[in-house]
C-alpha positions, -999 to +999 in steps of 0.1 A: +195+675-093+198+675-131+173+691-154+140+682-137+134+710-111+122+735-137+099+709-153+087+696-120+051+707-127+051+689-161+061+656-144+035+661-117+008+668-143+018+637-163+017+616-132-017+630-123-031+626-158-020+589-159-035+584-125-069+597-137-066+576-169-060+545-148-090+553-125-112+559-156-102+526-171-109+508-138-143+524-135-152+515-171-141+479-165-160+477-132-191+492-148-189+467-176-186+437-152-215+450-130-237+456-161-230+420-173-238+406-139-270+426-138-281+414-172-273+378-163-293+381-131-323+394-150-320+366-176-317+340-148-347+354-130-369+356-161-359+320-170-368+309-135-402+326-136-409+312-171-401+277-159-420+281-126-451+301-137-451+300-174-447+338-178-418+362-172-443+389-161-459+368-134-447+385-102-475+382-077-471+346-065-492+347-034-525+360-048 
């Protein structure tokens, strides 16, 4: 078995910590992408409303 059985918990802790670090990195990355998509969607929408109605604050089209 070698020298690992005593330090088994250390190995498990290291594995668990790296798993959490990877998940945190994935979450940060996903959040960054979603935030960018959200901002791009808002910019696209405000550009469309400016082109169509002359004002980005013009929401009530039917009235």
